[in-house]
C-alpha positions in Angstrom: 42.5 -57.0 40.0 40.5 -54.8 42.4 38.2 -52.0 41.0 40.8 -49.2 41.2 42.7 -52.1 38.5 40.0 -51.6 36.5 39.9 -48.1 36.1 43.8 -48.1 36.2 43.0 -50.1 32.6 40.8 -48.1 31.1 42.8 -45.0 32.6 46.1 -46.5 30.5 44.1 -46.8 27.2 43.7 -43.8 26.9 46.9 -41.9 28.0 48.0 -41.1 24.8 46.4 -40.9 21.4 48.7 -43.9 20.1 47.8 -45.8 22.7 44.1 -45.6 22.5 44.2 -46.1 18.3 45.6 -49.3 19.3 43.0 -50.4 22.0 40.1 -49.5 18.9 41.5 -50.7 16.0 42.8 -54.3 17.6 39.1 -54.4 19.4 37.9 -53.6 15.7 40.2 -56.8 14.3 39.0 -58.8 16.9 35.2 -58.2 16.3 35.7 -59.0 12.7 37.6 -62.2 13.4 34.8 -62.8 16.0 32.0 -63.1 13.9 32.6 -66.5 11.3 33.9 -68.3 14.5 30.8 -67.6 16.7 28.9 -68.9 13.5 30.3 -71.7 13.2 30.4 -72.7 16.6 26.8 -72.0 17.4 26.4 -74.4 14.2 28.7 -76.9 16.2 26.5 -76.5 19.2 22.9 -76.8 16.9 21.8 -73.6 17.9 20.8 -70.5 15.5 23.9 -68.4 15.0 22.5 -65.4 16.9 22.9 -68.0 20.0 26.7 -67.8 19.3 26.9 -64.1 18.5 25.0 -63.0 21.3 27.2 -64.9 23.4 30.2 -63.2 22.3 29.2 -60.1 22.6 28.0 -60.8 26.1 30.9 -62.7 27.4 33.6 -60.1 25.8 31.5 -57.2 27.4 31.0 -58.8 30.7 35.0 -60.3 31.2 36.4 -57.1 30.6 35.5 -55.6 33.4 35.4 -58.9 35.6 38.2 -60.6 34.5 42.0 -60.8 36.0 43.8 -60.6 32.7 43.2 -57.3 30.7 43.5 -57.4 26.8 42.4 -61.7 26.8 39.3 -62.1 24.5 36.8 -64.1 25.8 33.5 -65.5 23.5 31.8 -68.5 22.1 34.4 -71.4 21.4 34.5 -74.8 20.0 35.5 -76.4 23.3 32.2 -75.1 25.1 30.2 -76.0 21.9 31.8 -79.5 22.0 31.0 -80.3 25.4 27.0 -78.8 25.8 25.8 -79.4 21.7 24.3 -82.5 23.1 21.5 -81.1 25.2 20.6 -78.9 23.1 20.2 -81.8 20.9 18.9 -83.8 22.9 16.4 -81.5 25.3 16.4 -78.1 23.3 17.3 -74.6 23.8 15.9 -73.7 27.4 17.5 -76.8 28.9 20.7 -75.6 27.0 20.6 -72.1 28.3 20.1 -73.7 31.8 23.2 -75.2 31.4 25.1 -72.2 30.2 23.8 -70.6 33.5 24.8 -73.3 36.2 27.9 -73.4 34.4 28.5 -69.9 35.3 27.6 -70.6 38.8 30.3 -73.8 39.4 33.1 -71.3 37.8 32.3 -68.6 40.3 32.1 -71.3 43.0 35.2 -73.1 42.4 37.4 -70.2 41.6 36.0 -69.0 44.9 37.9 -72.0 46.7 41.0 -72.1 45.0 40.7 -74.0 41.7 43.2 -71.3 39.9 46.3 -72.3 42.1 46.4 -75.8 40.3 47.7 -73.8 37.6 50.9 -74.0 39.0 51.1 -77.7 39.1 51.0 -77.4 35.3 54.5 -78.4 33.8 55.9 -76.2 31.3 55.9 -79.3 28.5 52.2 -79.3 29.0 52.2 -75.5 28.2 54.1 -76.0 25.3 52.2 -78.5 23.9 48.9 -76.6 24.7 50.0 -73.9 22.5 51.9 -75.9 20.2 48.2 -78.4 19.3 46.2 -75.3 19.6 48.8 -73.8 16.2 47.7 -76.6 15.0 44.1 -76.7 15.5 44.0 -73.2 14.2 45.5 -73.7 10.6 43.4 -77.1 10.5 40.0 -75.0 11.2 41.2 -73.0 8.2 42.0 -75.9 5.5 37.3 -76.4 5.1 37.6 -72.3 3.9 40.2 -74.0 1.0 38.4 -76.5 -0.5 35.9 -76.7 -3.5 36.4 -73.3 -3.6 37.0 -70.7 -6.4 40.6 -70.5 -7.5 40.9 -66.7 -6.9 41.0 -67.7 -3.2 44.4 -68.8 -2.9 46.0 -65.8 -4.3 43.9 -63.6 -1.8 44.8 -65.6 1.1 48.5 -65.5 -0.3 48.1 -61.6 -0.8 46.8 -60.9 2.7 49.8 -63.1 4.6 52.0 -61.3 2.4 49.8 -57.8 3.3 50.6 -58.9 7.3 54.1 -59.9 6.9 55.2 -56.7 5.0 53.3 -54.1 6.1 54.5 -54.0 9.8 57.5 -53.1 8.2 56.3 -49.8 6.5 53.8 -48.9 9.5 52.7 -50.1 12.8 50.0 -47.5 13.5 47.1 -49.5 12.2 47.3 -53.1 13.3 48.1 -55.3 9.7 45.3 -57.8 10.1 42.9 -54.9 9.7 44.5 -53.3 6.6 44.5 -57.2 5.0 40.8 -57.4 5.5 39.5 -54.1 4.6 42.0 -54.4 1.2 40.7 -57.4 0.1 37.2 -56.9 0.9 37.6 -53.6 -1.3 39.3 -55.8 -4.5 36.5 -58.5 -4.2 33.7 -55.7 -4.1 35.4 -53.3 -6.5 36.0 -56.0 -9.3 32.6 -58.2 -8.4 34.5 -61.6 -7.9 32.5 -64.7 -6.8 33.7 -66.4 -3.9 32.8 -67.2 0.1 32.0 -64.2 2.2 30.7 -64.1 5.8 26.9 -64.0 4.9 27.3 -67.5 3.7 28.3 -69.0 7.2 24.9 -68.1 8.3 22.1 -65.4 9.3 23.4 -62.2 10.7 20.9 -61.1 13.7 19.0 -58.1 13.0 18.5 -57.0 16.3 19.6 -56.6 20.1 19.9 -59.6 22.3 17.1 -59.2 25.0 16.5 -60.9 28.2 15.8 -64.7 28.5 14.8 -67.0 30.7 14.7 -70.8 30.4 12.0 -72.1 30.6 12.3 -75.0 32.2 11.2 -76.7 35.7 13.6 -75.8 38.6 13.6 -79.2 40.2 15.5 -82.3 40.6 15.1 -83.9 37.7 15.9 -81.3 35.7 19.4 -80.7 38.0 20.1 -84.4 37.1 19.8 -83.8 33.5 22.2 -80.6 33.2 24.6 -80.8 35.9 26.5 -83.0 34.3 26.9 -81.1 30.7 27.5 -77.9 33.2 30.6 -79.3 35.1 32.1 -80.8 32.0 31.6 -77.3 30.8 32.8 -75.1 34.2 35.8 -77.3 33.8 36.7 -77.1 30.4 36.3 -73.2 30.2 38.4 -72.9 33.5 41.1 -75.0 32.0 41.5 -73.1 28.7 40.8 -69.6 30.2 43.9 -70.3 32.8 46.0 -71.9 30.3 45.3 -68.9 27.7 45.8 -66.1 30.8 49.2 -68.0 31.4 50.1 -67.8 27.5 49.5 -64.1 27.6 50.9 -63.6 30.9 54.5 -64.8 29.0 54.2 -62.3 26.3 53.1 -58.9 28.0 55.3 -60.1 31.6 52.1 -59.4 33.9 50.7 -61.5 36.0 47.2 -62.5 35.7 44.6 -62.6 38.6 43.6 -66.0 38.1 41.0 -66.4 41.5 39.4 -63.3 39.5 39.5 -64.7 36.0 37.9 -67.6 36.8 34.8 -66.1 38.5 35.0 -63.2 36.3 34.6 -66.1 33.8 31.4 -67.9 35.6 29.6 -64.1 35.8 30.3 -63.5 32.2 28.4 -67.0 31.6 25.7 -66.1 34.0 25.1 -62.9 32.0 25.4 -64.9 29.0 23.1 -66.7 30.0 19.9 -64.4 30.9 20.7 -62.6 27.0 20.3 -66.4 25.8 23.8 -66.6 24.8 25.9 -70.2 24.8 28.5 -69.2 26.8 32.2 -69.9 26.5 35.3 -69.0 27.3 39.0 -67.3 26.6 39.7 -67.4 23.1 43.4 -67.9 22.2 43.4 -67.2 18.7 41.7 -64.0 19.3 43.4 -63.3 22.4 47.1 -63.5 20.0 45.2 -61.0 17.3 44.4 -59.0 20.0 47.7 -58.9 22.2 50.3 -60.3 19.9 49.6 -59.0 16.2 47.3 -55.7 17.6 49.3 -54.8 20.8 46.6 -54.5 22.4 47.0 -54.4 26.6 44.1 -53.3 28.4 40.5 -53.8 28.9 39.0 -51.1 26.4 40.2 -53.3 23.6 38.1 -56.2 25.1 35.3 -54.1 25.6 35.2 -52.7 22.0 35.6 -55.9 20.5 32.2 -57.0 22.0 30.8 -53.5 21.2 32.2 -53.6 17.8 31.0 -57.7 17.2 27.5 -56.6 18.0 27.6 -53.1 16.0 28.9 -54.6 12.8 26.1 -57.6 12.8 23.3 -55.9 13.5 24.0 -52.3 12.0 26.1 -53.0 9.4 25.4 -56.1 8.8 24.7 -56.5 5.0 28.6 -54.6 4.4 30.1 -57.2 7.4 28.6 -59.8 5.1 30.9 -59.0 1.7 34.2 -59.6 4.0 35.5 -63.1 1.8 36.5 -65.5 4.2 39.9 -65.7 2.6 40.9 -62.7 4.2 40.3 -64.0 7.5 41.5 -67.3 7.0 44.5 -65.9 6.2 44.4 -63.6 9.6 43.8 -67.0 11.7 46.5 -68.6 9.3 49.3 -66.1 10.8 47.7 -66.7 14.1 48.3 -70.3 14.1 52.3 -69.3 12.7 52.7 -67.0 15.5 51.0 -68.9 18.2 53.5 -71.9 17.4 56.5 -72.6 19.6 58.8 -73.0 16.6 61.8 -72.9 19.3 60.1 -76.0 20.9 60.4 -78.6 17.9 64.0 -77.3 16.7 66.0 -80.2 16.1 69.1 -78.6 18.5 66.1 -78.3 21.0 65.0 -81.6 20.8 68.4 -83.3 21.1 69.2 -81.3 24.3 65.8 -81.4 25.5 65.3 -84.6 28.2 63.4 -87.5 26.2 60.7 -87.5 29.1 60.1 -83.7 28.6 59.7 -84.4 24.8 56.9 -86.9 25.5 55.0 -84.7 27.4 54.6 -82.5 25.1 54.2 -85.0 22.5 51.3 -86.7 24.7 49.6 -83.4 25.0 49.4 -82.3 21.0 48.6 -85.5 19.9 45.4 -86.2 22.6 44.5 -82.7 21.7 44.4 -82.5 17.9 42.8 -85.8 17.9 39.7 -85.2 20.5 39.7 -81.5 18.9 39.2 -80.8 23.2 42.6 -79.0 24.9 40.9 -80.0 28.2 41.7 -83.3 27.3 44.8 -82.6 25.9 46.1 -80.9 28.9 44.7 -83.7 31.2 46.6 -86.1 29.2 49.6 -84.6 29.3 49.5 -83.6 33.4 48.9 -87.5 33.7 52.0 -88.3 31.7 54.2 -85.7 33.2 53.5 -86.9 36.6 54.3 -90.8 35.4 57.7 -89.2 33.8 58.7 -87.6 37.0 57.2 -90.5 39.3 59.5 -92.9 37.0 62.4 -90.3 37.2 62.5 -90.3 40.9 61.8 -93.4 41.7 65.2 -94.5 40.2 67.2 -91.8 42.5 66.0 -94.0 45.2 69.2 -96.1 46.7 69.7 -98.9 49.7 72.9 -99.5 51.2 74.1 -102.5 53.3 76.4 -101.1 55.5 79.5 -102.6 55.9 80.7 -101.8 59.8 78.3 -103.9 61.6 78.2 -104.1 65.2 79.0 -106.9 67.7 77.5 -107.8 71.1 79.7 -108.8 74.4 81.0 -112.5 73.2 81.5 -110.5 69.6 78.8 -112.2 67.8 78.0 -110.0 64.9 74.0 -109.6 65.5 73.3 -106.2 64.3 72.6 -105.2 60.5 72.0 -101.9 59.3 70.5 -100.4 55.9 70.9 -97.2 54.8 68.3 -95.9 52.4 68.6 -92.7 50.7 66.0 -90.7 48.4 62.3 -89.4 48.5 60.1 -92.4 49.2 56.6 -92.4 47.3 54.4 -95.0 45.7 56.7 -95.8 43.1 60.0 -95.6 44.3 59.1 -97.5 48.0 57.3 -100.3 46.7 60.2 -102.6 45.7 62.0 -101.6 48.4 60.5 -104.7 50.5 62.6 -106.9 48.4 65.9 -105.9 49.3 66.5 -107.3 52.2 68.0 -110.2 53.3 65.2 -111.4 55.6 66.6 -114.8 56.1 70.5 -114.0 56.3 70.3 -111.2 58.2 70.9 -111.2 61.9 68.1 -110.8 65.2 68.1 -106.9 65.1 68.3 -105.4 62.0 68.5 -100.9 61.9 66.9 -99.2 58.9 68.8 -95.4 58.6 66.3 -93.2 56.8 68.4 -89.9 58.0 68.8 -89.2 54.0 65.5 -90.5 53.1 62.2 -88.9 53.3 58.4 -90.5 53.7 56.1 -88.2 51.7 53.1 -91.0 51.5 50.8 -94.4 53.0 52.7 -96.5 50.2 55.7 -96.1 52.0 54.5 -96.6 55.4 52.8 -99.9 54.3 56.3 -100.6 52.9 57.5 -100.5 55.9 55.0 -102.3 57.7 55.5 -104.8 55.3 59.3 -105.1 55.9 58.5 -105.4 59.6 56.4 -108.1 59.7 58.4 -110.2 57.3 61.6 -109.9 59.8 58.9 -110.6 62.7 58.0 -113.7 61.2 61.1 -115.1 60.9 61.8 -113.9 64.9 63.6 -110.7 63.8 63.5 -107.5 65.5 63.3 -103.5 63.1 64.3 -100.3 64.0 63.7 -97.5 61.9 66.4 -94.7 62.9 67.1 -90.9 61.1 63.7 -89.4 60.7 62.4 -86.6 61.4 60.1 -83.3 61.0 56.4 -84.3 59.0 58.2 -87.8 57.4 58.4 -89.0 61.4 54.9 -87.4 61.8 53.9 -89.8 59.0 55.1 -93.0 60.1 54.1 -92.3 63.6 50.3 -92.0 62.9 50.3 -94.5 59.9 52.6 -97.3 61.0 50.4 -100.3 62.5 46.5 -98.6 60.8 47.1 -99.8 57.2 46.3 -103.4 57.6 48.0 -106.7 58.1 51.8 -105.3 56.5 51.3 -107.3 52.7 
């Protein structure tokens, strides 16, 4: 999306009072949900809560202008915190912020060279597993807030869920999560109930973020320290952002400019680093609150989420601190329920779905939930899908010994023709070498590949091995039927891959 697209998104936000109200209230709800998460992720990363809160502010505001996906929320995230936490622990805050800066630069470079286009290689089963794992992680993240707490927390959470389920049936003018947060906070304040609130999560900042230049020696040694963590952060951030964007695409039926979203995330991380923030990426939980629960569709909601966050924690910190965690837990539980693809785990769907698809989804979910890292889950899911696909395609290859054999002038049969069908690559062609009768076949053998395609060097090596085995017995092999890229690949590589074994 070009600058005109950015203006169009903001223009649409102001197109009607109803749309403007939706965008403003959505931004407010997201800001309230961001506060405890940003504090928690700061603690996870081993830094002051201000580092996470300021990061969420600068990420949201910057991505509102640079991102390729309107209404998507970017802020400090748990996955990023996990990746770069060792830097803060072992080298201190300055190296930590320098890592965020380098990660942003790497994201810009990767996006400009087209890494966003790799999203097309992520199968639907991995995407479904990603969504379901995310729903589980969002839900399990609420469990600590439900253990060892006053009994009043439980009816409060139930009341919050009930409000979000039934209030939309009465009115859609105000986002149900905001109603739940305001109502439960009012009850706690009115009756003076004692229960965990936002202020218990960590100290809120009392001033605006200021310019921060990391005090590190800009040397090769520093680069060697931070580069591995920065590269990992860049990849995890891009992966989570692209997956979240794809999910929002399905909801809004509007396609994300993934290249712009990628470098936009990088720019947001660079800006965040210069204000002492911990960096981040797209947040699927808050994005679902914004897009699915609140109905936001423009960049204004993303911008206001960041602005409201800063105003709430700096100017209204005392009031925000009174919000009971029960209210935010109720909101996140509803987000997890809405995020889960319930159709994918319905018994009827599982019966109809190919086993390989279900296995890929299960691997993605299991890996993500066990490691608490969405990137690992997606990578293992994609690898599993590749293996399953290769295994399935490999079984679609066949070799037939043609019965009509040619004769020479004196009637002696001296030609055998084999017909190969299917897609030939490393998984399907490796066993091909064992399916020929090297001893019993006549002097001349024809391998007809008219109904086959050669996809890699492994297949060429296999054909070379077959030719060598026949040659060892004084017999010749002729390969026919190829054209296009398959013939070009064979002509280019045959005889240049070793001894044929």
